[in-house]
KOLTOR-403693 format. One line per 10 residues: their letters; for each residue x, y, z of C-alpha. Coordinates in steps of 0.25 Angstrom, whole numbers, always signed. Each point is the difference from the previous one (the first is absolute). Layout:
BEGIN
a> X Y Z  ...
//
This chain:
BEGIN
msavaedtss> -42 +101 +145  +14 +5 -5  +5 -3 -13  +15 +3 +3  +9 -10 +6  +7 +10 +11  +13 -2 +5  +0 +5 +14  +14 +0 +3  +0 +15 -3
kppaqdteiq> -7 +10 -6  +4 +8 -12  +0 +16 -1  -12 +8 -6  -1 +0 -16  +7 +10 -7  -3 +2 -15  +14 +6 -3  +8 -7 -10  +14 -3 +2
qvsakpgwhl> +12 -9 -5  +2 -13 +8  +14 -7 +1  +0 -15 +3  +7 -12 -5  +10 +1 -10  -6 -1 -15  -14 +4 +4  -7 +12 -6  -9 +5 +11
tslwkgrakw> -4 +13 -5  -13 +9 +2  -5 -8 +11  -10 +5 +10  +7 +5 +14  -8 -2 +13  -6 -13 +3  +2 -6 -13  +16 +3 +0  +0 -5 +15
nldrwasllt> -6 -14 -4  +10 -1 -12  +12 +3 +8  -5 -10 +10  -2 -10 -10  +13 +2 -7  +6 -2 +13  -4 -16 +0  +6 -3 -13  +13 -5 +5
aienyerqyk> -7 -9 +10  -8 -6 -13  +12 -2 -6  +7 -7 +11  -12 -10 +1  +0 -2 -15  +16 -4 +0  -3 -9 +11  -12 -7 -8  +8 -1 -13
slsdqrlrke> +8 -12 +6  -12 -8 +4  -8 -11 -9  -13 +2 -4  -6 -9 +11  +9 +8 +10  -5 +13 -5  -16 -5 +2  +4 -3 +14  +4 +14 +3
slslryraka> -13 +5 -6  -8 -10 +9  +8 +5 +11  -4 +14 -3  -14 -5 -2  -1 -6 +14  +6 +12 +6  -10 +9 -7  -12 -9 +4  +5 +0 +15
gealagllpq> -1 +15 +0  +12 +6 -3  +0 +13 -7  +1 +0 -15  +8 +13 +1  +11 -8 +7  -1 -11 -10  +2 +9 -12  +15 -1 -3  -1 -15 +0
afglvressr> -12 -1 -7  +5 +9 -12  +14 -7 +0  -8 -12 -2  -9 +4 -11  +12 +6 -7  +8 -13 +0  -12 -7 -5  -4 +9 -11  +15 -1 -5
rttglrhfdt> -1 -15 +1  -14 -2 -7  -1 +12 -10  +14 +4 -1  -4 +14 +5  +6 +6 +11  -7 +13 +7  +7 +13 -1  +2 +8 +12  -10 +10 -5
qliggmalfh> -10 -12 -1  +3 -4 +15  -3 +14 +3  -14 -1 -7  -3 -13 +8  +2 +6 +13  -8 +12 -3  -11 -10 -4  +2 -8 +12  -2 +11 +9
gavaemdtge> -14 +5 -7  +5 +10 -10  -3 +2 -14  +13 +0 -8  +2 +8 -13  +10 -8 -9  +2 +4 -13  -3 -9 -13  +10 -12 -1  +4 +2 +13
gktltatlpl> -5 -14 +4  -12 +0 +8  -4 -13 -3  +13 -5 +7  +0 +10 +11  -15 -6 +4  +6 -13 +4  +6 +6 +12  -11 +5 +9  -9 -11 -6
ylhalkgkga> +10 -10 +6  +2 +7 +13  -15 +2 +3  -3 -13 -5  +8 -6 +11  -12 +3 +9  -8 -11 -6  -11 +9 -2  +1 +2 -14  +6 +12 -9
hlatvndyla> -8 +5 -12  +6 +6 -13  -11 +8 -7  +3 +4 -15  -9 +6 -11  -3 -13 -8  +0 -15 -1  +12 -1 -9  +10 +8 +9  -5 -7 +12
grdaelmgpv> +3 -14 -7  +13 +5 -6  +6 +5 +13  -5 -12 +8  +7 -9 -10  +13 +8 -1  +2 +1 +16  -6 -12 +4  +13 -8 +1  +5 +11 +9
yellglnvgv> -9 -3 +9  -1 -15 -1  +15 -1 +2  -2 +6 +14  -12 -9 +3  -11 +9 -2  -12 -3 -10  -6 +9 -11  -14 +1 -5  -6 +8 -10
vqtemsrpqr> -16 +5 -2  -4 +1 -15  -14 +4 -5  -4 -14 -5  +3 -7 +13  -10 -8 +7  -2 +3 +16  +7 -13 +5  +14 +4 -10  -3 +14 +7
rksyaadity> +0 -6 +13  +12 -7 -2  +8 +13 -6  -5 +8 +12  +6 -11 +10  +14 +3 -6  +11 +7 +7  +0 +11 -12  -11 +1 -9  +1 +9 -13
gtakefgfdf> -14 +6 -7  -7 +11 -3  -7 +11 +8  -13 -3 -6  +0 -15 +3  +5 +3 +15  -11 +9 +0  -11 -9 -6  +4 -12 +9  -2 +9 +12
lrdrlvlrrl> -12 +3 -4  -5 -15 -3  +5 -5 +13  -8 +11 +7  -12 -5 -8  +3 -15 +4  +2 +3 +15  -14 +7 +0  -6 -12 -7  +8 -11 +10
kqerlefldt> -6 +10 +11  -14 -1 -5  +1 -15 -3  +5 -3 +15  -12 +8 +5  -10 -7 -8  +7 -13 +4  -2 +3 +14  -15 +4 -1  -1 -13 -6
lggsggsnap> +6 -7 +13  -9 +9 +9  +12 +10 +3  +10 -10 +5  +13 -3 -9  +6 -13 -5  +11 -5 -7  -7 -3 -12  -2 +15 -4  +2 +3 -16
agerpvqrdp> +14 +4 -3  -3 +8 -12  +11 +7 -8  +12 +4 +6  +6 +14 -2  +13 +0 -9  +9 +11 +7  +6 +2 +13  +0 +12 +8  +8 +11 -7
yfalvdeads> +13 +3 +5  +11 +5 -10  -3 +5 -14  +10 +6 -9  -6 +8 -13  +7 +0 -12  -2 +13 -8  -6 +6 +13  -5 +13 -6  -8 -7 -11
ilideartpl> -6 -9 +10  -2 +8 +12  -2 +13 -7  -5 -1 -15  -9 -12 +3  -5 +5 +14  -11 +8 -7  -6 -14 -4  -6 -8 +11  -1 -15 -2
iisaigdehe> -14 -6 +0  -5 -13 -1  -14 -2 -7  -12 -5 +5  -11 -7 -6  -5 +6 -13  -13 +8 -1  -13 -8 -3  -5 +9 -11  +11 -3 -9
esirasyaws> -7 +1 -14  -5 +14 +3  +13 +5 +5  +7 -5 -13  -10 +6 -9  +1 +14 +7  +16 -1 -1  -2 -3 -15  -10 +10 -3  +7 +12 +7
asvanqfned> +13 -3 -8  -8 +0 -13  -6 +14 +3  +12 +5 +6  +5 +8 -11  -13 +7 -2  +3 +8 +12  +9 +12 -1  +7 +8 +10  -7 +14 +5
ehyeydhekk> -12 -3 -9  -3 -12 +8  +9 -2 +12  +9 +7 +8  +15 -6 +2  +8 +3 +12  +14 -1 -4  +7 +0 +14  -10 -12 +4  -2 -6 -13
kvelnaagrq> -15 +0 +2  -11 +0 -10  -14 +6 +5  -12 +1 -10  -6 +13 -2  -16 +2 -2  +2 -2 -15  +8 -13 +3  -10 -5 +9  -11 +4 -10
lvralpqpee> +8 -7 -11  +1 -13 +9  -15 -1 +1  -2 +2 -15  +9 -11 -4  -6 -14 -2  +4 -11 +10  +1 -15 -3  -11 -8 +7  +9 -6 +10
msgvglidsy> +2 +14 +7  -15 +1 +3  +3 -1 +14  +11 +10 +2  -3 +13 +5  +3 +13 -6  +9 +5 +10  +8 -12 -3  -1 +1 -15  +7 +14 +3
efiersvkva> +11 -8 +7  +2 -9 -10  +2 +11 -11  +9 +9 +9  +9 -12 +2  +0 -5 -15  +4 +15 -3  +11 +1 +10  +6 -12 -6  -2 +4 -15
rdflldqhyv> +8 +12 +3  +10 -4 +12  +4 -15 -2  +7 -3 -14  +4 -12 -6  +15 -5 +0  +2 +12 +10  -8 -3 +12  -4 -14 -3  +1 -11 -12
vsdeneiviv> -9 -11 -5  +7 -14 +3  +0 -13 -9  -11 -4 +9  -9 +11 -3  +2 +6 +14  +3 +15 +5  +13 +0 +6  +5 +14 +7  +13 +5 -3
deftgrlaeg> +7 +5 +12  +2 +14 -2  +14 +0 +8  +6 -13 -5  -6 -1 -14  -2 -14 +3  -14 -9 -1  -6 +1 +14  -6 -14 -1  -11 -3 +9
rkwrdgihqs> -4 +14 +3  -13 +7 -3  -5 +14 +0  -10 +3 +10  -14 +7 +0  -5 -5 -14  +12 +5 -7  +6 -14 -4  -14 -4 -5  -2 +13 -8
ieakeglevt> +13 -3 -7  -4 -14 -3  -13 +6 -7  +8 +11 -7  +9 -11 -6  -11 -9 -4  +4 -12 +10  -9 -8 +9  -3 +9 +12  +3 -6 +14
vdtgqaarit> -10 +2 +11  +4 +10 +9  +2 -6 +14  +0 +6 +14  +12 -3 +8  +2 -10 +11  +14 +5 +6  +9 +12 -3  +14 +5 +6  +9 +11 -5
iqdlflryre> +15 -2 -3  +2 +9 +12  -7 -8 +10  +5 -13 -6  +15 +3 +3  -3 +8 +12  -5 -14 +7  +15 -5 -2  +8 +1 +12  +12 +3 -7
lagmtgtamt> +0 +8 -13  +11 +4 -10  +0 +4 -15  +10 +2 -11  +0 +8 -13  +7 +9 -9  -8 +12 +2  -5 +3 +15  +8 +13 +5  -11 +9 -6
sarefrkiyk> -12 -7 +7  +8 -1 +13  -10 +9 +8  -11 -10 -5  +7 -13 +4  +3 +6 +14  -15 +5 +3  -7 -11 -5  +9 -13 +2  +10 +7 +11
tlvvriptnr> +12 -4 -9  +12 +7 -2  +5 +2 -14  +15 -3 -2  +8 +3 -12  +11 -12 -2  +13 +5 -8  +2 -7 -13  +12 -10 +0  +6 +8 -11
pvqrkaqpdr> +0 +15 -5  -12 +3 -8  +3 +4 -14  -13 +2 -6  -1 +15 -8  -12 +7 -2  -2 +7 -13  -8 +14 -2  -15 -3 +1  -7 +4 -14
vfqsgetkwe> -13 +5 -1  -9 +3 -12  -12 +6 -5  -8 -12 -3  +0 -15 +2  +2 -3 -14  +12 +8 -1  +5 -7 +12  -2 -13 -4  +7 +1 -14
eiaadierth> +12 +6 +9  +1 -11 +8  +0 -9 -13  +11 +7 -5  +8 +0 +13  -1 -15 +1  +4 -2 -15  +13 +9 +3  +3 -8 +14  -2 -13 -8
aagrpvligt> +8 +3 -11  +12 +2 +11  -2 -14 +4  -5 +4 +14  -13 -7 +7  -12 +8 +1  -11 -1 +10  -12 +8 -1  -11 +2 +10  -15 +3 -3
rtieksells> -12 +2 +9  -9 -8 -8  -1 -13 -9  -6 +10 -10  +12 +9 +0  +9 -12 +0  -6 -5 -13  +0 +14 -6  +15 +1 +1  +2 -14 -5
slleargieh> -8 +4 -13  +9 +12 -2  +12 -9 +2  -4 -10 -9  -3 +11 -11  +16 +4 +2  +3 -14 -1  +6 -2 +14  -1 -14 +6  -5 +1 +14
qvlnarhias> -7 -7 +11  -13 +4 +7  -1 -4 +15  -15 +4 +4  -11 -7 +7  -4 -8 -12  +13 -7 +0  +1 -3 +16  +5 -14 -3  +12 +4 -8
eaeivaeagq> +4 +11 +9  +13 -7 +6  +5 -4 -12  -2 +14 -6  +6 +7 +11  +12 -9 +1  +4 +4 -14  -3 +15 +1  +14 +4 +3  +7 -7 -12
pgrvtvatnm> +6 +9 -11  -9 +7 -9  -13 -5 +8  -12 +8 +0  -11 -3 +10  -13 +7 +2  -6 -2 +13  -12 +4 +8  +3 +3 +16  +2 -15 +2
agrgtdiklg> +14 +2 -4  +4 +7 +13  -5 -11 +9  +7 -13 +4  +8 -1 -12  +15 +2 -2  +7 +3 -13  +15 -4 -2  +9 +8 -11  +4 -9 -11
dgvtdlgglh> +15 -1 -5  +6 +13 -5  -12 +8 +5  +7 +7 +11  +10 +6 -9  -12 +6 -8  -6 +6 +13  -9 -9 +5  -15 -2 -1  -8 +12 -4
vivteihdsa> -13 +3 +6  -11 +9 -7  -12 +5 +9  -11 +2 -10  -10 +6 +10  +2 +3 +15  -9 -8 +9  -10 +4 +11  +11 -3 +10  +14 +3 -1
ridrqligrc> +5 -12 +6  -6 -8 -11  +10 +8 -9  +11 -2 +8  -3 -15 -1  +2 +0 -14  +11 +10 +0  +7 -10 +10  +0 -11 -11  +13 +7 -5
grqgdpgsyq> +14 +2 +7  -2 -12 +10  +12 -4 +7  +9 +10 -4  -2 -3 -15  -1 +13 -9  -15 +4 -4  -8 +12 -4  -14 +4 +0  -9 +12 -7
rylaidddii> -14 +4 +2  -8 +4 -12  -13 +9 +4  -11 +7 -9  -9 +11 +6  -12 -9 -4  +5 -12 +9  -11 -7 +9  +8 +6 +12  -4 +14 -3
svgfgpdksk> -14 -2 -1  +0 -10 +12  +8 +10 +9  -7 +14 -5  -13 -5 -3  -6 -2 -14  -5 +14 -1  +12 +8 +5  +10 -9 -8  -8 +1 -13
klvnrlqreg> +0 +14 +0  +16 +0 +3  +3 -9 -11  -8 +7 -11  +6 +14 +5  +13 -6 +0  -2 -6 -15  -8 +12 -4  +12 +9 +3  +11 -8 -3
vdvskmssmf> +7 +1 +13  +13 -7 +1  -3 -11 +10  +14 -7 +1  +3 +6 +13  -13 -3 +6  +3 -14 +7  -2 +6 +13  -15 +1 -3  -1 -15 -2
rrsqrkverr> +6 -2 +14  -10 +10 +7  -11 -8 -7  +5 -13 +5  +1 +5 +15  -14 +4 -1  -4 -14 -4  +9 -6 +10  -6 +8 +11  -14 -3 -4
hlrdrmvllh> +3 -15 -1  +5 +1 +15  -13 +6 +5  -8 -10 -7  +9 -11 +8  -1 +9 +14  -16 +2 -2  -1 -16 -3  +9 -2 +13  -9 +10 +8
hekqrkkmqr> -13 -7 -4  +4 -14 +1  +5 +3 +15  -13 +7 +3  -8 -12 -6  +8 -10 +8  -2 +7 +12  -15 +1 -2  -2 -15 -3  +9 -4 +12
elgqdpyldt> -9 +9 +9  -11 -8 -7  +5 -14 +4  +3 -2 -16  +12 -5 -6  +5 +12 -8  +6 -9 -12  -13 -9 -2  -11 +9 +5  +2 +11 -11
ps> -10 +7 -8  +1 -2 -15
//
């Protein structure tokens, strides 16, 4: 099923990757846009702006009641079968006027262009601060006129609830109702939210609700069969009703932060666990025992470590050590092969999964994953294959029994089920090929409303991380003394707290924004653009937040962003950099790099990178001009992640094909 809403009136020319200057409406700055199909679409959509403005002028003179009647008239025409593309100018004019009345925000022309791109099933790349939340109201309203439901999927409950509350009045004035799906909601509450014309929620909740509905439908089918058996095979009006599904058939999905959800998170399938294993005591004892003895196993002496696959495999000496170590009585029924696996898993966890980097221990003494792409806590997610339980044992917490899986679905499969799919993000062009190949969507770069004034300062490269962090602290001190606000992005919670301690030593007042302070995120970010403000943040600062400059900051040069270490994906770095220079504001950014940064080790491999670092440090090589090496390493990691996603997609397709041939449900009849 196609994920693109095609306009069949005419077809665009073949895509061309050459870049050119595009002229358009006065006051626009359409620079560096793709020629070919994307440019063809932009020109076509720009031609509709006059019609939208004409309708908007007509609607301004109408009362709220008359405005709603106009909306209901459009809804009737849409349900009667009239093409939505033909209703677009009127619909966008209505939303623009409704937004002006209810929120005080009037869509920019560039936001109208973005809305058209989203309506036609594209992934719209819109810079930070260009108003994606407001832009989303346009395609959501137009698709909702069909009465089949329109979903907006975002990255967490906070953003879903916030956006639904902010934009709800826009839809309600036009006669549409809005629902929001939150993690703590009951199934009746979810059913009501999904029944609304427009539903906000997270991709995770949409996926889990789909799987739960699938399980409910299977149970209902089984109940009906059992009931028919009691009647001797004849039906009856008193058949058990059972629990009902909460979702309708998928129609339109708009994915916010599309690169994060559709690409970065696509490597992690959504899984609903089955009933726990009956040998709970033995399993808990095995995890606890292996965690307590893992430090006795040494690389090369007791096990081999594959740095590419991050796999631990015991050698003969390691297996002998396992046999020699005393085991608790509860493990009497655990086989030797299983003992080897418990040890290998615990050794892997000890070396590859770090507290305050990959996970935190919550106040409820639970292991909570830190999302590597956003820096936020991934509530409700667990690592598979016993990794989560091994970490619980490592931290001395109660081990939750590993469970099988009752149902699973990948992010790709979830969103490809929608008849219409679109996405928006600040960073998509570098992944255009992947979006086109997997989701059949075109990536379109939307022009900014005002010229970008963001300035890039030269990268600074250092011999060691220790020197780098001291220089970062000194740079912050200088910028802070000048009165400019500074936003510093770190890869991990651990690094954010390291920098915080350095700033405290220098007497610099600052705020720390990381997964440990998620509740106060909005308040901290709202103040990050004030004069002299210093904010230390993990990757979460680049997602779904908006920083506005305080009085006098523009004259000082705007917000200054410091990238302390580049991420596995260049898109994450661009998100952080995009926090400055929003809506034509001035701003600047600078990257700080050290040759012992994680990206070098991950990209080139631990052995090769260790030799490289030792040689450069031993010979005292001037590394200040070696920033290109970091980008090469980053590209290696990006290609590896792309390969992982494509392998997962291939295996999922093969698995589903095989299960359909066997007459099984590919979402439920899945081996654990």
